[in-house]
N, C-alpha and C positions, 0 to 999 in steps of 0.2 A: 489435665490441661493440654497435654499433647494432642489428645483426640480432637479437642476444640480447635487447636491450631491447624491440624491437618484438614479438618472439615472446612475451615475458613479459607485455606489455600485452594482447595478444590472448588469451592464456591466462586472465588475470585477468578480462577482460570476459566470457569464456565461463562461468567459475566463478560470477561475480556473477549471471548470469541463472539458472544452475542452483540456486544457494543462496538467492538473493534472492527469487525468485518465490514459493516457499512462504511465506516470511515476509510477502510482500506480500498474502496473502489478507486481504480486507477484510470488515468487517461488513456487515449487510444494508442499512443506510441509505446508506452510501457506494457499495455495489454498485449499488443501484437508481438512485442519482443519476447514476452513470456510464452505466447502461443508458438512462436518459432522454436524456442528452447525445447518445448515438449514434442514438436513435430519433426525436427531436423533429422532424427534417426529413423523416422517412419516414412521412408521414401515412397512416394507415389500414393500415399494414403491421405485423403482429405480430412481435415479437422474442422468441423462445423462448430460455431459458437455464436455468442452475441456480445457486442461491445457497445460502449457509450462514447460518442464523440462530441466535441464542442466546437462552436464556431470560432472561438478565440484561440484554438490550438490546432495548427495544421498537422496532418499525418505526414511523417517524413521517413523515407527509407534510410536516410542517414542516421537519424536518431534511433530508429528501430534496430538497425544493424549494430550500432554502438552498444545499445542496451542489451541486445541478445548475446553479445560477446562470442558468437559462433560464426557470423558471416560479415562480409563487407557490404557497403551500400550498393555495390554493383551486383550483389547476389540477392537483393531484395527488391521485389516489384510490387507496387500497389495498383490494383485495377479497380476502377469504379463500376465495372460490369454493367448491369442493367440501368444504373443511375445515369448513364450517358444521355438518356432521353428525359431525365428528370432534373429539376432545378434544385438538386440537393448537394452536389459536390462540384468544385471547380478545380481543374487540373492546372497547377502552377508550373510543374515540371513533369513531363511524361514518365509515369511509373515511379517517380521519386517523391514529389511533394503534392499532396492533395489537400485542398481547403474545404472543410465542411461549411456549407452555407446556412447552417442552423445547428441546433443541438439535437442529436438523434440517437435513438437506440437502433442499431443496425445489425442485421444477420451477417455473419462473416464466414468465410472459408479460407483456411490456410493450408496450402499443400507444398511440400518440399520434395524435390527430386533433382536429378541431373538435368541440366538445361536441355539436352537433346531428347529428353523423355517427356517433356511437358505437353507437347501437342498430343501425344498418345494418351496421356493421363486425362486431359480435358475431354477428349472424345469418348473415353471408356467409362466415364462415370455419368450417371443421369442426375447430375447435381444442378439445380436451377441457377445457382450462382455462376456456374461455368459457361452457360449457354451464351452469355453476352461478352465473354472475354476474347479479345483479339490480341494474341501474344505479340504479333509483329508491330502493332500500333500502340498497344498499351504498355509494353515493356521494352527495355533496352537489352534484353538477354541475347546472347549469341547462341542461337538454337542448335549450333553444331558442336558446342563444347560439352564436355562430360563432367564439368565441375558442378558441385551442388549449388542450389539456389532455392529460394522460397517465394511463393506467390501469395499475396494477400488480396482476396477478392471481397469487395463490399457489395452486399445484397440489399434486401428489402429494408426500408427505413420507416421508423415511426417517431413521432415527436418525443424528445428526450427531456431530461431534467432542465428546469428553467435557468439554472445557474451552475457554472463550473464550480466544483467544490473548492478549488484553489482561490477563486474569486470570492466565494462565500466566506472563506477563511479570512480574507483580507478585511471584510466588513466587521470582523470581530477582533481586529488587531489589538484594541485596548484590553480585551479580555485575555488574549494570549500573552500580552506584555505583562499584565498583572500576575498571570500564572507563572511566567518566567521568573519574575521577581521572587515569588513564593518558592519556586524550585531552588533558586540560588540561596535563599535564606535557609531552606531546609538542608541543602547540601552542605552548607557551612557547619551546621550542627552535627552532621555525620562525622566530621573530622574531630569534633570536640567530645561528644558523648562517649565514644569507645574508650577515651582516655580517662574521663571523669568517673564513670561508673566502676564499682569495685566487683571483681570476680568475673571469670570468663562466662559464667552462665547468663550474665546480663550483657556483656560485651558482644556475645555471639549474635544477638538480635540486630545490633547496629552494624556489625560487620556484614551480616547477611543483607541488610538494606543497601549498603554501599555496593556490595557485589552484584545485586540485582540490577542496579543502574548501569554498572559496567557491562553486564551481560546484554542488557537491552540495547546499549550503544553499539556493541559488536554485531548483534543481530540486525540492526538497522542497516549496516553496510553489507552484510552477507546475504540476507534475505529481505530485500526491500519491501516486498509485498506484505510480509508479516510484521513489519515495524510497528504499525498502529496497534496491533493486537499485543505485541510484546510490551509496548509502552503502557498500554492500558492495564495490563496485568501488574506491571511494576508499580504504577501509581496506586492501584487498589490495594496492593499488598503492604504498602508502607505503613498506613495507620494500624493495620492488624498486627504487624510486627512490633510497632511502638506500644500498642495496647498490652501485648504479652510481656514486653520488656518492663513496662510500668508495674506489672504485677510483682516483679522482683525488686524494684527500686524503692528504697525507704530513705527518708530524710536523715534518720539516725545513722545509717551506714554510709550512704553515698553523699550526704550533704543536702541542705535545703535548696540551694541554687541548682544543683544537678537534677533533683526531683522536679523542680519547677521548669527547668529547661526541657526535660523529657516530656512534660505535660504540654508545654507550648508547642513543641515539635509535633505531637500527635494532633493537636487542634489545627495547626497549620496544614497538616496533611489532609485532614478531613475537609478543610476549607478549599484546598486545591481540587479535591474530587468534586465538591459541590459546584465550583466554578466550571470545571470541565463538563459536568453533566448539563449545566445550563447552556454552554456553548454547543454541546452535541445536539440538544433539542432544537436550538436555533438553526443550526446547520441543516438538520433533517427537515425542518419546516420550510426552509428556503430552497433546499436543493431538490427534494423529492417533488416531482410534479403530480 
């Protein structure tokens, strides 16, 4: 039975990465904050990537800096680069707040260095995104200072997803609310079943279930980008642990009500997964262009 349990856990983790990663797609501000975290110690080295930006969510150096936790807003500049001649972005505040005029997939370059080194960096790399950057007009950097800063350059754009995932999520509020009620109901049983079942061999499954929720909650705050994957793994593991716990629970030893409660818990957990799968399919249908 242990082999089946270990196999099930491995299978769940695999599905969590497959299903959780698309959900984990993040907005522009959080994306660039993560890019800066990865680039801040690689001074003078460009980091090319691709981002998705939405018309209902401005790019803000204030938010990017706050989320990066390594720089202040004065040390982050956003340049629209070659998009100055395109009707794709609007400058709300020079170098600080940029409004996308549509939903785009955009090529990006992030480079971090000391402020007095940026002019040399931009001229030394044959990077197409750098050709249209005007540091004096695009950014509020003091180019004589030696403190670190990061430049975010927006390059080529193509049409992006039709709808911001956060907006798509709001359209399924009823489904999420129902899921939340199920979660609360399930959570209540976690506090009861470890007490009702007899023997640690059964209690350990329900203790593990509760511990997984606590772990996922902690990961949500420490590693935000992995939160959907962690949550998906926890949700998928719950009915599996319930199933193996039920293999040990008998009405004769644990009581009829306890055995019934354990079965109801497992069915509720399966129902929660089915609801989330339906919501996931709806989101992918709406969000992916």
